[in-house]
C-alpha positions in Angstrom: 25.3 21.2 9.0 27.8 21.2 11.9 26.1 20.3 15.2 25.6 23.2 17.6 25.7 25.8 14.9 22.8 28.1 14.4 20.3 26.5 12.1 18.5 28.7 9.5 15.5 27.2 7.8 15.0 28.5 4.3 12.1 27.8 2.1 12.5 25.9 -1.2 9.5 26.6 -3.3 8.9 24.1 -6.1 6.0 22.4 -7.7 4.5 19.8 -5.4 5.3 16.3 -6.6 2.4 13.9 -6.5 2.6 10.3 -5.5 2.3 7.1 -7.6 -0.7 6.3 -9.8 -1.6 3.1 -8.0 -1.2 -0.5 -8.9 -3.4 -2.2 -11.5 -4.9 -5.5 -10.3 -4.9 -8.7 -12.3 -7.8 -9.6 -14.5 -8.7 -12.9 -12.7 -10.7 -12.8 -9.5 -9.5 -16.3 -8.6 -6.0 -15.1 -8.1 -4.8 -12.3 -5.8 -4.2 -8.9 -7.2 -0.6 -8.3 -8.1 1.7 -5.3 -8.0 3.4 -4.6 -11.4 6.9 -4.7 -10.0 9.0 -3.4 -7.1 6.9 -0.8 -5.4 8.1 2.7 -6.4 8.7 5.5 -3.9 5.3 7.0 -3.0 4.4 10.2 -1.3 5.1 11.0 2.4 2.4 10.4 5.0 -0.6 12.7 4.5 0.2 13.3 0.9 -1.7 12.4 -2.3 -0.5 8.9 -2.3 0.6 7.4 1.4 4.2 7.5 2.2 7.8 9.4 -1.2 8.6 9.0 -0.8 8.5 11.7 -3.4 9.6 14.9 -1.8 7.0 17.2 -0.4 8.1 20.8 -0.8 6.4 24.2 -0.3 4.1 25.0 -3.2 3.8 28.6 -4.2 0.4 28.2 -5.8 -2.3 28.7 -3.2 -5.7 27.0 -3.9 -6.7 28.6 -7.2 -10.3 27.8 -8.2 -9.6 27.9 -11.9 -6.9 25.2 -11.7 -4.7 27.1 -14.2 -1.0 26.7 -14.2 1.0 29.4 -12.4 4.6 30.3 -12.4 6.5 28.9 -9.5 9.1 31.2 -7.9 12.1 29.3 -6.5 13.6 31.0 -3.5 17.4 30.8 -3.1 18.2 30.4 -6.8 19.6 33.9 -7.1 20.6 34.4 -3.5 24.0 34.0 -1.7 24.2 30.5 -0.4 24.6 30.2 3.4 26.6 27.1 4.2 25.0 27.0 7.7 21.5 27.2 6.4 19.2 24.2 5.9 17.2 24.4 2.7 14.1 22.5 3.6 12.9 20.0 1.0 10.2 18.1 3.0 9.0 17.1 6.4 7.2 14.1 7.8 5.7 13.1 11.1 7.2 10.4 13.3 4.5 9.7 15.9 3.0 6.4 17.2 -0.1 7.0 15.0 1.6 8.4 11.9 5.0 7.5 10.6 6.7 6.5 7.4 5.7 2.8 7.2 8.8 2.0 5.1 10.9 2.5 8.3 9.3 -0.3 10.3 6.3 -2.4 11.3 5.7 -0.2 14.4 6.7 3.1 16.0 9.5 1.8 18.1 11.1 0.1 15.1 10.8 3.3 13.0 12.4 5.3 15.8 15.2 2.7 16.1 16.0 3.2 12.5 16.9 6.8 13.3 18.5 6.1 16.7 15.7 7.9 18.5 13.9 7.0 21.7 10.2 6.1 21.0 8.7 8.9 23.1 4.9 9.1 23.1 4.8 12.7 21.9 6.7 11.8 18.7 8.9 13.9 16.5 8.9 15.9 13.3 11.5 15.1 10.7 12.7 18.0 8.6 14.8 17.0 5.6 17.0 19.3 3.5 20.4 20.3 2.3 23.0 22.7 3.7 24.9 25.2 1.6 27.4 22.6 0.5 24.6 20.3 -0.7 25.0 17.8 2.2 21.9 15.8 3.2 20.6 16.5 6.8 17.6 15.4 8.8 16.7 17.7 11.6 14.6 16.0 14.3 12.3 18.4 16.2 9.9 17.9 19.1 7.4 20.5 17.8 5.1 17.9 16.3 2.2 20.4 15.9 4.3 22.8 13.8 5.4 20.1 11.4 1.8 18.7 11.2 0.5 22.2 10.2 3.2 22.5 7.6 2.4 19.1 6.1 -1.3 19.8 6.0 -0.7 23.2 4.4 1.5 21.7 1.7 -1.0 19.0 1.0 -3.6 21.7 0.3 -1.2 23.5 -2.0 -0.7 26.4 0.4 2.6 28.1 1.2 3.9 27.5 4.7 7.3 28.7 6.0 8.5 25.8 8.2 10.9 27.4 10.6 11.2 25.4 13.8 12.6 27.2 16.8 16.1 26.2 17.8 14.8 25.1 21.2 12.7 22.4 19.5 15.6 20.8 17.7 16.4 17.4 19.2 19.2 16.4 16.9 20.7 16.9 13.5 21.3 13.6 11.7 23.5 13.2 8.6 21.7 11.7 5.6 18.0 11.2 4.8 15.9 8.2 6.0 13.6 8.5 3.0 14.2 8.7 -0.7 13.7 12.2 -2.0 13.2 13.0 -5.7 14.3 16.6 -5.9 17.1 18.8 -4.6 17.6 22.4 -3.4 18.4 24.9 -6.2 21.7 26.7 -6.3 23.6 24.2 -4.2 25.7 21.1 -5.1 23.9 17.8 -5.7 22.7 15.9 -2.6 25.5 14.0 -0.9 26.2 12.7 2.6 28.3 15.1 4.7 31.9 14.4 5.3 32.0 12.2 8.5 33.7 13.5 11.6 35.2 11.4 14.3 32.5 10.0 16.5 29.7 10.7 14.0 27.0 8.1 13.4 26.8 6.6 9.9 24.6 8.7 7.6 20.9 7.8 7.4 19.9 6.1 4.2 16.5 4.9 2.9 15.6 1.2 3.4 16.5 -1.0 0.4 13.3 -1.3 -1.7 15.0 -2.7 -4.9 13.7 -6.2 -4.1 10.6 -7.5 -2.4 10.8 -7.6 1.4 9.4 -5.9 4.5 10.0 -2.4 3.3 8.4 -3.0 -0.1 5.6 -4.9 1.5 4.8 -1.9 3.8 5.1 0.5 1.0 2.7 -1.6 -1.1 0.2 -1.7 1.8 0.4 2.1 2.2 -0.2 2.6 -1.5 -3.3 0.2 -1.4 -4.7 2.3 1.4 -4.1 5.5 -0.5 -5.6 4.2 -3.7 -8.4 2.2 -2.1 -11.1 3.3 -4.5 -9.2 2.0 -7.5 -8.3 -1.3 -5.8 -11.9 -1.8 -4.6 -13.4 -1.1 -8.0 -11.1 -3.6 -9.7 -11.9 -6.2 -7.1 -15.6 -5.7 -7.6 -15.3 -6.0 -11.4 -13.3 -9.2 -11.0 -15.9 -10.6 -8.6 -18.7 -9.8 -11.1 -16.8 -11.5 -13.9 -16.3 -14.5 -11.7 -20.0 -14.6 -10.9 -20.8 -14.7 -14.6 -18.6 -17.7 -15.1 -20.0 -19.6 -12.1 -22.1 -22.0 -14.1 -22.3 -24.6 -11.4 -23.8 -22.1 -8.9 -21.5 -23.3 -6.1 -21.7 -19.9 -4.4 -18.0 -19.2 -4.6 -18.5 -16.1 -6.7 -21.3 -14.9 -4.4 -18.8 -15.0 -1.5 -16.4 -13.0 -3.6 -19.0 -10.3 -4.0 -19.1 -9.8 -0.2 -21.8 -12.1 1.2 -21.3 -13.0 4.9 -19.4 -16.2 5.3 -16.0 -17.4 6.6 -13.2 -14.9 6.0 -11.0 -17.3 4.2 -9.0 -16.7 1.1 -10.1 -18.7 -1.9 -6.6 -20.0 -3.0 -5.1 -23.1 -1.4 -1.5 -23.8 -0.5 1.2 -21.6 0.9 -0.5 -18.4 -0.1 -3.8 -19.2 1.7 -1.9 -20.4 4.8 0.2 -17.2 4.9 -3.0 -15.1 4.8 -4.6 -17.3 7.5 -1.5 -16.9 9.7 -1.7 -13.1 9.3 -5.3 -13.0 10.2 -4.7 -15.2 13.3 -1.9 -12.9 14.5 -4.1 -9.9 13.9 -6.9 -11.5 16.0 -4.3 -12.1 18.7 -3.6 -8.4 18.9 -7.0 -8.1 20.7 -5.8 -10.2 23.6 -2.1 -9.2 23.6 -1.7 -5.6 22.4 1.2 -5.2 20.0 3.9 -2.4 20.1 2.6 1.1 19.5 1.9 1.8 15.8 1.4 -1.8 14.7 -2.3 -0.9 14.3 -3.2 2.5 13.0 -6.6 4.0 12.1 -7.2 6.9 9.7 -10.1 8.7 8.2 -12.2 7.1 5.5 -15.3 8.4 3.7 -18.8 7.6 4.9 -17.9 7.5 8.6 -15.7 4.4 8.1 -12.1 4.1 9.1 -9.0 2.8 7.3 -7.2 0.2 9.3 -3.4 -0.4 8.7 -1.9 -3.3 10.7 1.5 -4.9 10.4 3.1 -8.0 11.8 6.1 -10.2 11.2 6.1 -10.8 7.5 2.6 -9.4 6.8 0.6 -6.2 6.3 -3.2 -5.7 6.4 -5.2 -2.9 4.8 -8.9 -2.6 5.4 -12.0 -0.4 5.6 -14.1 -1.0 8.7 -17.2 -1.2 6.4 -15.7 -3.3 3.7 -13.2 -6.1 2.9 -9.5 -6.3 3.6 -6.3 -6.9 1.7 -3.2 -8.8 2.9 0.4 -8.6 1.6 3.1 -11.1 2.6 6.8 -11.1 2.6 6.8 -14.7 1.3 4.5 -13.8 -1.7 6.2 -11.0 -3.7 3.9 -8.4 -5.3 0.7 -10.3 -4.3 -2.2 -8.4 -2.8 -4.8 -10.9 -1.5 -8.4 -9.7 -1.0 -10.2 -11.2 2.1 -14.0 -11.2 1.8 -16.3 -9.3 4.0 -17.8 -11.6 6.7 -18.9 -11.7 10.3 -15.5 -12.8 11.4 -13.7 -10.2 9.4 -16.1 -7.5 10.6 -15.4 -8.6 14.2 -11.6 -8.5 13.6 -11.8 -5.0 12.1 -13.9 -3.8 15.0 -11.3 -5.1 17.5 -8.4 -3.5 15.5 -10.2 -0.2 15.4 -10.6 -0.3 19.2 -6.9 -0.8 19.8 -5.6 1.3 16.9 -3.9 4.6 17.4 -5.5 7.6 15.8 -3.8 10.7 14.5 -4.3 13.7 16.7 
């Protein structure tokens, strides 16, 4: 989509693709839970699973009460292709309180991945293809419009996302997130032919092996699938209690009794978790960059806390325990027991966390 040309936003109506099914935990309560392998793309922020990076697209279904399947009409399949049009596939928010975690540990880092200034108001990212099939990401400053579109799509409602030209900040070649579908009636997705002076096309972070991007994706997925993770952790703790013949109280601590918030395993894993918790505590004294600590809605009046730091991610509920993921421990999801110290830490993080508008 050549810069400066008029941008037409066309709807692409396809069945909404749901996110991943969550990660099964290991059977033993004395070892941390473990992801089954490299974390797959999960749904974009606000979707059924946290952050596709399955594509979110307009769903032509409404909110039918009977739950029956309905035929999906795909716009554009039988229409003349406009090379200057952008066929919208998905959109996500890029704000201090809500951004694709795969892009960075905090909001400024996520903005830097796209070459954007980390303005407090944030951006909306609209991803799609032009008539030649080239990938484009249109950055807009109308955050409210994109937020309404995302919320509508999450509810299964149709929403025609058509940002005004005056809200367009820039049009960037490529996509910063991995998308799973393409626009109908146009060539397969590909990067546009570079022109002199163009920046390199955007590309999703490499998640083929464990590292910061995979760690953040895993933490986002734990947050989205909290009930499943918590249920398995509770079952493991109950099984551990049944085998605690010496009555040393270890299993009681795993069930959530108030005591020191220390992981049960020794060695490098335990030290890595302790370091992460110490750095999280330090955020209360020395606030981190915007977006390092975020708070989202949780049932029962609680909040879901997501915090990141160099080499670690934390997921917690303010009324429950926490999970820690580490760059140095591939696929491990370490539960941290509920305790007075953990409750105090989560209270501090909630106070400094950024909340979605």
